[in-house]
C-alpha positions as CSV (number, residue, x, y, z in Angstrom):
1,M,-0.2,0.4,-0.6
2,A,1.5,3.3,-1.2
3,T,2.3,6.7,1.5
4,V,1.8,10.1,1.1
5,K,5.7,10.8,0.4
6,Q,4.8,8.4,-2.6
7,V,1.7,10.0,-4.1
8,L,3.9,13.4,-3.7
9,K,6.7,12.4,-4.6
10,A,5.2,11.9,-8.7
11,K,4.0,14.8,-8.6
12,I,5.2,17.8,-10.9
13,D,3.9,21.2,-9.2
14,T,5.0,20.4,-5.4
15,T,4.8,24.0,-4.4
16,V,2.6,24.1,-1.3
17,H,1.1,27.8,-1.9
18,M,0.0,29.8,1.9
19,I,-1.1,32.8,3.1
20,D,-1.1,34.5,6.0
21,V,-4.0,34.2,8.7
22,N,-4.6,38.4,8.5
23,A,-4.8,38.4,4.9
24,S,-8.0,39.4,3.2
25,V,-9.9,36.9,1.5
26,Y,-9.9,38.7,-1.6
27,E,-5.8,38.2,-1.3
28,A,-7.0,35.2,-0.8
29,V,-8.4,34.6,-3.8
30,A,-6.5,36.3,-6.6
31,L,-3.8,34.1,-5.1
32,M,-5.4,31.3,-6.1
33,S,-6.8,32.1,-8.8
34,R,-3.0,32.8,-9.8
35,A,-2.0,29.9,-8.8
36,Q,-4.9,28.0,-9.8
37,V,-5.1,25.9,-7.7
38,G,-8.7,25.6,-4.7
39,A,-6.9,26.2,-1.3
40,L,-4.2,27.5,0.8
41,V,-2.6,26.6,4.4
42,V,-3.5,29.5,6.6
43,M,0.2,30.7,8.9
44,T,0.1,31.8,11.7
45,R,4.4,32.5,12.6
46,D,5.2,29.4,11.0
47,A,2.5,27.1,12.0
48,V,-0.4,25.6,9.9
49,C,-3.2,27.1,11.7
50,G,-5.8,26.3,9.0
51,I,-7.0,26.5,5.6
52,V,-8.7,28.0,3.6
53,T,-10.4,26.9,0.0
54,E,-12.9,27.9,-2.8
55,R,-15.6,26.0,-1.2
56,D,-14.7,28.1,2.1
57,Y,-15.4,31.7,-0.5
58,A,-18.4,30.3,-2.1
59,R,-20.7,29.7,1.9
60,K,-19.1,32.7,4.3
61,V,-18.1,35.3,2.2
62,I,-20.9,35.2,-0.6
63,L,-23.9,34.0,0.0
64,Q,-23.8,35.8,3.5
65,D,-22.9,38.6,1.2
66,K,-19.7,39.7,2.7
67,A,-16.9,42.6,1.7
68,S,-14.0,40.5,0.5
69,R,-11.4,43.0,0.8
70,S,-12.5,43.9,3.8
71,T,-13.1,39.7,5.7
72,A,-9.6,38.0,6.5
73,V,-8.5,34.6,6.3
74,R,-9.3,33.8,9.8
75,D,-12.8,34.4,9.8
76,I,-13.3,32.2,7.1
77,M,-11.2,29.7,7.4
78,T,-11.1,25.7,7.8
79,A,-9.8,25.6,11.8
80,P,-8.8,22.6,12.6
81,V,-6.9,21.5,9.8
82,M,-7.3,17.9,9.0
83,A,-3.9,17.2,8.2
84,V,-2.0,14.0,7.9
85,T,2.0,12.7,7.5
86,L,4.4,11.4,4.4
87,M,4.1,7.9,6.5
88,T,-0.2,8.1,6.2
89,N,-1.3,5.4,3.7
90,T,-3.2,6.4,0.2
91,D,-6.7,4.1,1.6
92,E,-6.3,7.2,4.7
93,C,-6.3,9.4,3.0
94,M,-9.2,8.6,0.9
95,T,-11.5,7.4,3.7
96,L,-10.4,10.6,5.2
97,M,-11.2,12.8,2.4
98,T,-14.4,11.2,1.6
99,Q,-15.9,11.0,5.3
100,Q,-14.9,14.5,5.9
101,R,-16.0,16.0,2.6
102,I,-12.8,17.4,1.9
103,R,-10.5,17.7,-1.2
104,H,-7.6,18.4,0.4
105,L,-4.6,18.0,3.1
106,P,-1.9,19.2,4.2
107,V,1.1,17.7,5.1
108,I,3.0,17.9,8.2
109,E,5.5,15.8,9.3
110,G,7.2,17.4,13.6
111,D,5.8,20.2,12.6
112,R,6.5,21.6,9.2
113,L,4.9,21.7,6.7
114,V,6.3,19.3,3.6
115,G,3.3,19.5,1.0
116,M,-0.3,18.9,-0.3
117,I,-2.3,16.3,-1.7
118,S,-5.7,16.5,-3.6
119,I,-8.1,14.4,-3.8
120,G,-7.6,15.5,-8.0
121,D,-3.7,13.8,-6.6
122,M,-5.1,11.3,-5.0
123,V,-7.3,9.2,-8.6
124,R,-4.1,9.4,-10.2
125,H,-2.6,7.2,-8.0
126,L,-4.9,4.8,-8.0
127,I,-5.7,5.3,-11.4
128,E,-1.3,4.8,-11.5
129,E,-1.8,1.3,-8.8
130,Q,-5.3,-0.3,-11.2
131,Q,-3.6,0.4,-14.2
132,F,-0.1,-1.4,-12.7
133,A,-2.1,-4.4,-12.0
134,I,-4.1,-4.4,-15.1
135,D,-1.0,-4.3,-16.7
136,Q,1.1,-8.3,-14.6
137,L,-2.4,-9.7,-15.1
138,E,-2.5,-9.1,-19.3
139,T,1.1,-9.9,-18.7
140,Y,0.6,-13.2,-16.6
141,V,-2.3,-14.0,-19.2
142,R,-0.1,-13.8,-22.4
143,G,2.2,-15.7,-20.8
144,P,5.7,-16.7,-23.4
145,Q,3.2,-14.8,-26.2
146,P,3.3,-11.1,-25.3
147,E,3.4,-10.3,-28.8
148,L,-1.4,-11.6,-29.4
149,P,-3.4,-8.8,-28.7
150,T,-5.9,-8.4,-25.1
151,C,-8.9,-7.5,-25.2
152,A,-8.0,-5.5,-22.3
153,L,-10.0,-1.6,-21.5
154,T,-6.1,-0.6,-21.0
155,R,-5.3,2.9,-22.4
156,R,-2.2,0.6,-23.7
157,S,-4.9,-1.9,-25.8
158,P,-8.1,-1.0,-27.2
159,I,-10.2,-2.3,-28.4
160,P,-10.1,-5.0,-31.5
161,Q,-12.7,-4.6,-34.3
162,T,-14.2,-7.9,-35.0
163,L,-11.6,-11.4,-34.3
164,A,-10.3,-11.2,-37.4
165,A,-8.2,-8.2,-37.5
166,R,-7.0,-9.2,-34.1
167,F,-5.2,-12.6,-35.6
168,A,-3.8,-11.2,-39.0
């Protein structure tokens, strides 16, 4: 079973976007837009104190008719923050995300923020694991004749149009 550390290693961009607890919601939304992310880790000095997401903005600012420029991040952030460690396994992450209905998990080791994983990262990892298992099973089924095509629904082996085309 994979760990958060393995998921983070596979990410192309491991940047964790952060914002100060006293920043305005407008600044947070602008940063999320520039960085093309859906969540920011909220920091106070060197410690994680919460998380602010697009969902927080929609529910706690727009729907409550608050002003983005005069509302502080601390007033809408989700705290305490749900977090995981590098050694947390992916099944635990998926369970936590599903049960708590959250899309982002900061990764904390000791008192240090070391990364962030999203539901997208978890789905990508799950697809890669499943593809690996499919590839292994196809190799096992084919045996000593790897050149024969299969009917497996994988990205590498399209479904043949006819049986004749398969063995032509």
